[in-house]
C-alpha positions in Angstrom: -33.8 53.8 20.7 -30.5 55.1 19.1 -28.6 54.0 22.1 -30.1 50.5 21.8 -29.0 50.3 18.1 -25.5 51.3 18.9 -25.2 48.8 21.8 -26.6 46.1 19.5 -24.0 46.9 16.9 -21.2 46.8 19.5 -22.4 43.4 20.7 -22.5 42.0 17.2 -19.0 43.4 16.6 -17.6 41.8 19.7 -19.5 38.6 19.8 -21.2 38.1 16.5 -18.5 36.4 14.5 -20.3 33.0 14.6 -23.6 34.5 13.5 -22.0 36.3 10.5 -20.0 33.2 9.5 -23.1 31.1 9.7 -25.0 33.5 7.5 -22.0 33.5 5.0 -22.0 29.7 5.0 -25.7 29.6 4.1 -25.1 32.0 1.2 -21.8 30.5 0.0 -21.5 26.7 -0.1 -17.8 27.0 -0.6 -17.4 28.4 2.9 -18.5 25.1 4.5 -16.0 23.3 6.7 -14.0 20.3 5.5 -15.6 17.1 7.1 -13.7 15.9 10.1 -14.3 12.3 9.1 -15.1 10.4 5.9 -16.6 7.0 5.7 -16.4 4.4 8.5 -14.2 1.5 9.6 -16.1 -1.6 10.9 -14.7 -4.9 12.1 -15.1 -7.9 9.8 -14.5 -11.6 10.6 -11.3 -12.9 12.0 -8.5 -14.7 10.1 -7.7 -18.3 10.9 -4.3 -17.1 12.0 -2.8 -13.7 13.0 -0.8 -12.4 10.0 1.5 -9.6 9.0 3.8 -9.3 5.9 1.3 -11.4 4.0 -0.3 -10.8 0.6 -3.9 -10.1 -0.3 -5.1 -10.6 -3.9 -8.6 -9.9 -5.3 -9.8 -13.0 -7.3 -12.0 -12.8 -10.4 -15.0 -14.1 -8.3 -14.7 -11.2 -5.9 -13.2 -13.2 -3.1 -9.8 -12.3 -1.6 -6.8 -14.7 -1.2 -4.8 -13.9 1.9 -1.5 -15.9 1.7 1.4 -16.5 4.0 2.8 -13.9 6.5 3.9 -14.3 10.1 2.6 -14.2 13.6 5.9 -12.7 14.7 9.6 -13.1 13.7 10.3 -16.8 13.3 6.7 -17.9 13.2 6.0 -18.0 9.5 3.0 -19.5 7.6 2.4 -21.5 4.5 -1.4 -21.4 5.1 -3.9 -19.1 3.3 -7.4 -17.7 4.0 -10.2 -16.8 1.6 -12.4 -13.8 2.4 -15.9 -13.8 1.1 -17.4 -10.3 0.9 -21.0 -11.7 0.8 -20.6 -13.2 4.3 -17.8 -10.9 5.5 -16.1 -14.0 6.8 -12.7 -15.8 6.3 -12.3 -19.5 5.7 -9.0 -21.4 5.6 -8.0 -22.3 2.0 -8.4 -25.9 1.1 -4.7 -26.3 0.4 -1.4 -24.8 1.7 1.3 -23.0 -0.3 4.3 -25.0 -1.4 6.4 -23.3 1.4 6.1 -20.7 4.1 6.5 -17.1 2.9 6.9 -13.7 4.5 7.6 -10.4 2.6 6.8 -12.2 -0.7 4.7 -10.8 -3.5 1.5 -11.8 -5.2 -0.1 -10.7 -8.5 -3.4 -11.8 -10.2 -2.5 -12.8 -13.8 -4.7 -12.0 -16.8 -6.1 -15.6 -16.7 -7.2 -15.2 -13.1 -4.5 -17.3 -11.5 -2.2 -15.7 -8.9 1.6 -15.6 -9.1 3.3 -15.8 -5.6 7.1 -15.2 -5.6 10.0 -15.1 -3.2 9.9 -14.1 0.4 11.4 -15.6 3.6 10.6 -19.2 4.5 12.7 -19.0 7.6 15.0 -16.5 9.3 18.1 -17.6 7.3 17.6 -16.3 3.8 14.9 -15.5 1.2 13.7 -17.9 -1.5 14.0 -17.8 -5.3 11.1 -20.1 -6.1 7.6 -19.2 -7.0 4.2 -20.8 -7.2 0.8 -20.2 -8.8 -2.6 -20.4 -7.1 -5.4 -21.7 -9.3 -8.8 -20.6 -8.1 -10.5 -23.3 -10.1 -8.7 -26.1 -8.2 -7.8 -24.1 -5.1 -4.3 -25.6 -5.4 -0.9 -23.9 -5.2 1.4 -25.3 -7.9 5.2 -24.7 -8.2 6.3 -22.8 -11.2 9.7 -21.4 -12.4 12.5 -20.1 -10.1 13.7 -16.5 -10.2 17.3 -15.9 -11.0 17.9 -14.4 -7.5 16.6 -15.0 -4.0 14.3 -12.1 -3.2 12.3 -10.6 -0.4 11.0 -7.0 -0.1 10.9 -6.8 -3.9 8.1 -5.5 -6.0 5.9 -7.4 -8.5 3.9 -5.5 -11.2 1.6 -6.8 -13.9 2.6 -5.4 -17.3 0.1 -4.6 -20.1 1.5 -7.7 -22.0 0.3 -10.0 -19.2 3.9 -10.6 -18.1 5.1 -9.6 -14.6 8.0 -7.4 -13.6 10.0 -8.5 -10.5 12.3 -5.7 -9.3 14.8 -5.2 -6.5 14.6 -6.7 -3.1 17.1 -8.4 -0.8 18.8 -11.8 -1.4 20.0 -12.4 2.2 23.3 -10.6 1.7 22.7 -7.5 -0.3 20.0 -5.3 -1.7 19.4 -6.0 -5.4 19.6 -3.7 -8.4 18.4 -6.1 -11.0 15.0 -7.2 -12.3 13.4 -10.0 -14.2 10.2 -10.8 -16.2 7.8 -13.7 -15.5 6.0 -15.1 -18.5 2.9 -17.1 -17.4 2.7 -18.8 -20.8 6.0 -20.6 -20.1 6.2 -20.3 -16.4 9.7 -18.9 -16.6 11.7 -15.9 -15.5 14.1 -14.0 -17.8 16.4 -11.1 -16.9 15.3 -7.6 -17.5 17.5 -4.5 -17.8 19.6 -3.4 -14.9 18.0 -0.9 -12.5 19.6 2.5 -11.9 19.9 1.7 -8.2 19.5 -1.2 -5.9 16.2 -0.9 -4.0 14.6 -2.6 -1.1 11.2 -1.7 0.4 10.5 0.7 -2.6 7.3 1.2 -4.5 6.4 0.2 -8.1 3.4 1.9 -9.8 2.2 1.2 -13.3 1.6 4.5 -15.2 -1.2 5.0 -17.8 1.2 4.4 -20.7 2.3 1.0 -19.2 5.7 2.1 -17.9 6.5 1.4 -14.2 7.6 4.1 -11.7 10.0 2.7 -9.0 10.5 5.2 -6.2 12.6 5.4 -3.0 13.7 2.3 -1.1 17.0 1.4 0.6 20.2 1.2 -1.4 22.0 -0.6 1.4 23.7 -0.2 4.8 20.9 2.1 5.9 21.2 4.5 3.0 17.7 5.5 2.0 16.9 6.9 -1.4 15.0 9.9 -2.7 15.6 8.9 -6.3 13.2 7.3 -8.7 13.4 5.5 -12.0 11.0 4.3 -14.8 11.0 0.9 -16.4 9.9 0.9 -20.1 8.7 -2.6 -21.2 9.2 -1.6 -24.9 12.9 -1.2 -24.4 13.4 -3.4 -21.4 15.3 -0.6 -19.7 15.3 1.6 -16.6 15.8 5.4 -16.9 16.1 7.9 -13.9 13.4 10.5 -13.5 14.4 14.1 -14.0 13.5 15.0 -10.5 14.0 13.3 -7.1 11.4 13.1 -4.3 11.4 15.9 -1.7 12.7 13.5 1.0 14.3 10.1 1.2 11.7 7.4 1.7 11.4 3.6 2.2 8.6 1.4 3.6 6.2 4.0 2.1 3.4 3.5 -0.4 2.3 4.9 -3.7 -0.8 4.7 -5.9 -1.9 5.9 -9.4 -4.5 8.7 -9.3 -7.4 9.0 -11.7 -5.7 11.8 -13.5 -2.6 9.7 -14.3 -0.3 11.2 -11.6 1.1 9.1 -8.7 0.6 9.9 -5.0 3.6 8.9 -2.9 3.5 9.3 0.9 4.7 8.2 4.3 7.5 5.9 4.9 10.6 6.8 6.9 14.2 7.8 6.8 17.1 5.6 8.1 15.8 6.1 11.7 12.8 3.8 11.0 10.4 4.2 13.9 11.8 7.6 14.9 11.9 8.8 11.3 8.4 8.3 10.1 6.8 10.8 7.8 3.5 12.6 7.5 4.5 14.1 4.2 3.1 13.3 0.7 4.0 14.3 -2.8 2.7 13.7 -6.4 4.7 12.6 -9.4 3.6 13.9 -12.8 4.7 11.6 -15.7 4.2 14.5 -18.1 6.9 16.6 -16.4 8.8 13.9 -14.5 8.6 16.1 -11.5 7.6 15.5 -7.8 5.5 18.2 -6.1 4.6 18.2 -2.3 0.9 18.1 -1.5 0.7 18.6 2.2 0.7 16.2 5.1 -1.3 13.3 6.4 -2.9 13.5 9.8 -0.6 10.8 11.1 2.9 9.7 10.4 3.0 6.2 8.8 5.5 3.6 7.6 5.6 -0.1 6.9 2.6 0.6 4.7 3.4 -1.0 1.4 0.2 -2.3 -0.2 -2.2 -0.6 2.2 -3.6 1.9 -0.2 -6.5 1.7 -2.8 -8.2 4.2 -5.2 -11.9 4.5 -4.4 -14.6 4.8 -7.0 -14.9 8.6 -6.3 -11.2 9.2 -7.1 -10.2 9.6 -3.4 -7.4 7.5 -1.9 -7.9 5.3 1.1 -4.9 4.7 3.3 -5.3 1.9 5.8 -2.0 1.0 7.4 0.6 2.4 9.8 -1.8 3.8 12.3 -4.9 2.9 14.3 -6.8 5.5 12.2 -7.2 5.2 8.5 -7.5 8.3 6.3 -8.5 9.5 2.9 -6.7 11.8 0.4 -8.8 14.0 -1.9 -6.7 14.9 -5.0 -9.0 17.8 -5.8 -8.5 19.6 -2.5 -5.2 18.0 -1.6 -6.6 17.4 1.9 -6.2 14.3 4.1 -9.3 13.4 6.1 -9.5 10.9 8.9 -11.8 7.9 8.4 -14.5 7.2 11.0 -13.8 4.3 13.3 -10.7 2.9 15.0 -8.5 -0.2 14.3 -7.4 -0.4 17.9 -3.7 -0.8 17.1 -1.4 1.0 14.6 -1.1 -1.9 12.2 2.2 -2.3 10.3 2.7 -4.6 7.3 -1.0 -5.1 6.9 -2.9 -5.3 3.6 -5.7 -3.4 2.0 -7.7 -4.7 -0.9 -10.4 -2.9 -2.9 -13.4 -5.2 -3.2 -15.7 -5.4 -6.3 -18.5 -3.5 -4.4 -16.2 -0.5 -3.7 -15.5 -1.3 0.0 -11.9 -1.7 1.2 -10.8 -4.7 3.2 -8.0 -4.1 5.8 -6.3 -7.3 7.0 -3.8 -8.2 9.8 -0.6 -6.3 10.6 1.2 -5.8 13.9 1.4 -2.9 16.4 4.3 -1.2 18.2 5.2 -4.2 20.4 8.6 -4.5 22.1 9.0 -8.3 22.4 12.5 -9.6 21.8 11.2 -11.7 18.9 9.2 -8.9 17.4 5.7 -7.6 17.9 2.8 -10.0 17.6 0.4 -9.7 14.6 -3.4 -9.5 14.8 -6.0 -11.9 13.3 -8.5 -9.0 12.9 -9.8 -7.5 9.8 -11.9 -4.4 9.0 -14.0 -3.0 6.2 -14.1 0.6 5.1 -17.4 1.7 3.7 -19.0 5.1 2.8 
């Protein structure tokens, strides 16, 4: 009997790790493994046209305006689609925009209309004009012109209801100036000069109403690790005390529930060969950037493909054929269930009123001489 007990102990010692861990898991909930997937991606209806570098804007009625974009380089659109979450289908908008637009910006104003500004209408140079979509009439109406031609800029709604337009590219150089759009007058006025020219940067509104601008391209392939903050009260830009841990452009950023900003992905000057998995968090209280680990996949060309879910987690839907979720509490990135089929770049992600996330368009890693072809597919992320 004693020999059997000793042999049993030896067997447990040699092979009983799983048994002991299982018992510990039952006793200690904290010992449970992190889920391998979170939520699920499912395909929604198709767009009327394949699109990338378009805009997607949630309207007050819960529908989504998908405007402009391109099928591939040189094939640009002035058309728009409307997505209806109740049917999970797209329908062409009743009217077209005033011109074709790629790499433009769009912002829902406080009155529910949508400002659409700049972008490329052809392969020659960006545009300086803007227009407003009125959901009540479904018509795109011209409004004021910006002081500069811009594409690859950022557009951010201020607490005042005005809109900050910052940086971008005018066809000859990257821009280091900004302007303010006033919907009451339909005009743009100059804002303070930025600390640095920036293209393909991010702009995130902080809890106190200031705007954090991070990274981007200064010019001639020089990518930035610097950041600056625009203060609407003083109409000025001030550099942050700290720089990001790496240079980044074509990345994304989003405000977290606790008031910090998650910044992640993008690339260095090597573009496709310099993509990042890394992420970091900016704390407005300290003006410091702190690394928070890595994503499961390297991603770039992901501007506007991130939303904050109702549970405080962050959904990241672009730059790879797999989406993933960041949990600010655990600082862990988890892969979303389902597959997009292609590693979509310059897609869009919109948080719907019911908490789902709509992923639209984008293009893969094509090698065509005139650029990769976009997709007309769309997907929904749901828990």
